[in-house]
C-alpha positions in Angstrom: 105.5 123.7 110.4 101.8 124.1 110.9 100.3 122.4 114.0 96.9 121.0 113.1 94.4 122.4 115.6 91.1 120.7 115.2 88.6 119.1 117.6 88.8 116.0 115.5 92.6 115.7 115.6 94.3 114.6 118.8 97.7 115.7 117.5 99.2 116.5 114.1 101.4 118.7 112.0 102.0 119.5 108.3 105.0 121.0 106.5 104.3 122.9 103.2 107.3 123.1 100.8 109.6 121.8 103.6 113.0 121.6 101.8 114.0 124.5 99.6 116.5 122.4 97.7 113.7 119.8 96.9 110.8 121.6 95.3 109.4 118.2 94.2 108.6 117.5 97.9 105.4 119.5 98.2 104.3 118.7 101.7 104.4 116.0 104.4 102.9 115.5 107.8 101.3 113.1 110.4 98.1 113.1 112.4 96.4 111.1 115.1 92.6 111.6 114.5 89.8 110.8 116.9 86.5 109.1 116.0 84.4 111.3 113.8 87.2 112.8 111.8 86.2 114.2 108.4 88.2 116.1 105.7 86.6 118.2 103.0 87.6 117.7 99.3 91.0 119.2 98.5 93.7 118.7 95.9 97.5 118.9 95.6 99.8 119.7 92.7 101.6 116.3 92.9 100.8 112.8 94.1 100.0 112.4 97.7 100.9 109.1 99.4 99.0 108.5 102.7 99.9 105.5 104.8 97.6 104.4 107.6 99.4 102.9 110.6 96.4 102.5 112.9 92.6 102.1 112.5 90.6 102.3 109.3 89.7 105.2 107.1 87.5 106.0 104.1 88.5 108.3 101.2 86.4 109.7 98.4 87.7 110.7 95.0 86.4 110.8 91.4 86.7 107.0 91.1 84.6 106.3 94.2 84.9 105.5 97.8 87.9 103.6 99.2 88.2 101.8 102.5 91.8 101.9 103.9 93.0 99.5 106.6 96.1 99.7 108.7 99.1 99.0 106.5 97.5 100.2 103.3 98.7 103.1 101.1 96.2 105.5 99.6 97.3 107.4 96.5 95.7 110.8 95.6 96.5 111.9 92.0 97.7 115.4 91.1 94.9 117.9 90.9 92.3 115.4 91.9 90.0 116.4 94.7 89.8 113.9 97.6 88.5 113.8 101.1 86.7 111.5 103.5 83.4 111.9 101.6 80.0 111.4 103.3 80.2 110.2 106.9 83.3 110.2 109.0 86.3 108.0 109.9 87.0 106.2 113.1 90.1 106.8 115.2 93.1 106.5 113.0 96.7 107.5 112.6 98.4 108.3 109.3 101.5 109.8 107.8 101.6 111.4 104.3 104.1 112.8 101.8 103.3 114.8 98.7 105.6 114.4 95.7 106.0 115.8 92.2 107.3 112.5 90.9 108.6 113.9 87.6 111.2 115.9 89.5 112.8 112.8 91.0 114.6 111.3 88.0 113.7 108.4 85.7 112.4 106.2 88.5 110.1 108.9 89.7 108.7 109.5 86.2 108.3 105.7 85.8 106.3 105.4 89.0 104.0 108.3 87.9 103.4 106.5 84.5 102.7 103.2 86.2 100.3 104.8 88.7 98.4 106.5 85.9 98.4 103.3 83.8 97.1 101.1 86.6 94.7 103.7 88.1 95.5 102.3 91.6 94.2 104.4 94.4 94.7 101.9 97.2 97.8 99.6 97.5 97.3 97.1 100.3 99.8 95.7 102.8 102.7 98.2 102.3 104.2 97.9 105.8 107.7 98.2 104.4 106.9 101.8 103.3 106.0 103.1 106.8 109.6 103.5 108.1 110.7 105.2 104.9 107.8 107.7 105.0 108.5 108.4 108.7 112.2 108.8 107.9 111.3 111.4 105.3 109.2 113.3 107.7 112.0 113.0 110.3 114.6 114.5 107.9 112.3 117.4 107.2 112.0 118.1 110.9 115.7 118.0 111.6 118.3 120.8 110.9 121.2 118.4 110.4 123.7 119.0 107.6 123.2 117.3 104.3 119.5 117.2 105.0 118.5 117.6 101.3 120.8 114.7 100.2 119.4 112.4 102.9 115.8 113.3 102.1 116.3 112.8 98.4 117.9 109.3 99.1 114.9 108.4 101.2 112.5 109.5 98.5 114.4 107.4 96.1 114.0 104.4 98.4 110.3 105.1 98.7 109.9 105.3 94.9 111.7 102.0 94.4 109.6 100.2 97.1 106.3 101.7 95.8 107.2 100.5 92.2 107.9 97.0 93.6 104.6 96.9 95.5 102.7 98.2 92.5 104.2 95.6 90.2 102.9 92.8 92.5 99.5 94.4 93.2 97.5 91.7 91.6 99.6 88.7 92.8 98.0 88.2 96.2 94.4 89.5 96.6 93.6 90.6 100.1 90.9 87.9 100.4 93.6 85.2 99.8 95.6 86.1 102.8 95.1 83.6 105.7 94.5 86.2 108.4 93.6 89.8 108.6 96.4 92.4 108.9 96.0 93.0 112.7 96.3 89.2 113.3 99.3 89.0 111.0 101.0 91.8 112.9 100.3 90.0 116.2 101.7 86.7 114.8 104.9 88.4 113.6 105.3 90.0 117.0 104.9 86.6 118.7 107.6 85.1 116.5 110.0 87.9 117.4 109.5 87.3 121.1 109.8 83.5 121.7 112.1 84.0 124.7 109.3 84.8 127.2 105.6 85.0 127.7 104.2 88.1 126.1 101.4 90.1 127.9 98.1 90.2 125.9 98.2 94.0 126.0 101.6 94.0 124.1 100.1 91.6 121.5 97.1 93.9 121.1 99.4 96.9 120.8 101.4 95.2 118.1 98.1 94.4 116.3 96.9 98.0 116.6 93.6 96.8 117.9 91.6 99.1 120.1 91.3 96.8 123.2 92.6 93.5 124.6 89.2 91.8 124.7 88.5 92.9 121.1 91.9 91.6 120.0 91.5 88.2 121.8 88.0 87.7 120.3 89.3 88.5 116.8 92.3 86.3 117.1 90.3 83.3 118.4 87.7 83.8 115.6 90.4 83.8 112.9 93.0 81.4 114.2 90.9 79.1 116.3 92.7 79.3 119.6 93.6 82.0 122.1 96.7 84.3 121.5 98.4 83.0 124.6 97.9 79.3 123.5 99.2 80.1 120.1 102.3 81.8 121.4 103.0 78.9 123.8 102.6 76.6 120.7 105.3 78.6 118.9 107.7 78.5 121.9 107.3 74.8 122.3 107.9 74.2 118.6 111.1 76.3 118.8 112.2 74.4 121.9 111.7 71.1 120.3 113.9 72.1 117.4 116.6 73.2 119.9 116.4 69.8 121.7 117.5 68.1 118.4 120.9 69.7 118.9 123.2 67.8 121.2 124.6 71.0 122.7 121.3 71.9 124.4 119.6 70.1 127.3 116.1 70.3 128.7 116.8 72.9 131.3 118.5 75.3 128.8 115.6 74.9 126.3 113.1 75.7 129.1 115.0 78.8 130.1 115.7 79.9 126.5 111.9 80.0 125.7 110.6 81.6 128.9 109.3 78.6 130.9 109.5 79.1 134.7 111.0 75.7 135.3 112.1 72.5 133.6 109.1 70.7 135.2 106.6 73.3 133.8 108.3 73.0 130.4 108.1 69.2 130.5 104.4 69.2 131.4 103.6 71.6 128.6 105.8 69.7 126.1 104.1 66.4 126.9 100.7 67.9 126.6 101.6 69.3 123.2 103.5 66.5 121.7 102.6 63.3 123.6 106.1 62.6 124.8 108.5 64.2 127.3 111.5 66.4 126.2 114.0 63.7 127.2 112.1 61.2 125.1 112.1 63.6 122.1 115.9 63.7 122.3 116.4 60.0 121.9 117.8 58.8 118.6 115.4 57.2 116.3 112.3 59.0 117.6 110.0 59.8 114.6 109.2 63.5 115.2 106.5 63.4 112.5 104.4 61.2 114.7 104.4 63.8 117.5 103.2 67.1 116.4 101.5 69.9 118.3 97.9 70.5 117.3 97.9 73.0 114.5 95.9 76.2 115.0 92.4 75.9 113.6 91.4 78.0 110.6 88.2 79.9 110.7 85.3 77.5 110.6 82.2 78.1 108.4 78.9 78.6 110.2 76.8 75.4 110.3 73.6 75.5 108.4 70.6 75.3 110.5 68.5 72.3 110.0 65.1 72.8 108.6 62.2 72.1 110.9 
């Protein structure tokens, strides 16, 4: 293992030819880079897959300059020089794995052919690849028995997922997604934590945004309401669904979704839906007439009137 010692790198390491039994795994590593990070052009004998888990980065190769956002996978082709290009990157964190794909069976060879045919250098929204790449690096670092078999299995999983993502590359353009990737991460985090109020710093951390004020401003700009209000909206919606089940009462719903008391819950519920929780439980109440206000989408700027 080589520890990366550079004023532009907060922490990082790289393994060259890490597993003797797997010559197709050429290198792997991870780095947390500070603002101003730059990397001169270099090349590898196989494909390099670089996943960005935090921040943004720019990469330059023979096909031009590519902007990578958190969740994206950058692909460097064998023997092709690549680096940050002119300028520098902001603070970012990334993990990478180098593979001679032709040495990993029919699926590896298929992925190599598909990458060359598509010419794809940047594959967006590959969050499902991050844990697999980190598991590969984790296996390289360990001295456990059967390390080569476990590492090969993880590489096989990575190849299958990369082929799947590559096959759907043109299905959903980035511009068609309703929210940016940081906001989508925050929304997913909120939905996993409906049992309590979540601090804004935790939401910002899940979104991988540099500060809480920046996160709140971005969330409100895209969604139309504050993060706290949106999370309360989700908790109230979930509580209303629970109240439709006879086994649950108002107090249990309030406690289940993190409200301090049944009175606090009832006040918020009435403000959102226009009726009390007990009224919502009555048979025959049309729930479609009582809906919480949906979060606003990003509004277009108004045109200024001509003088």
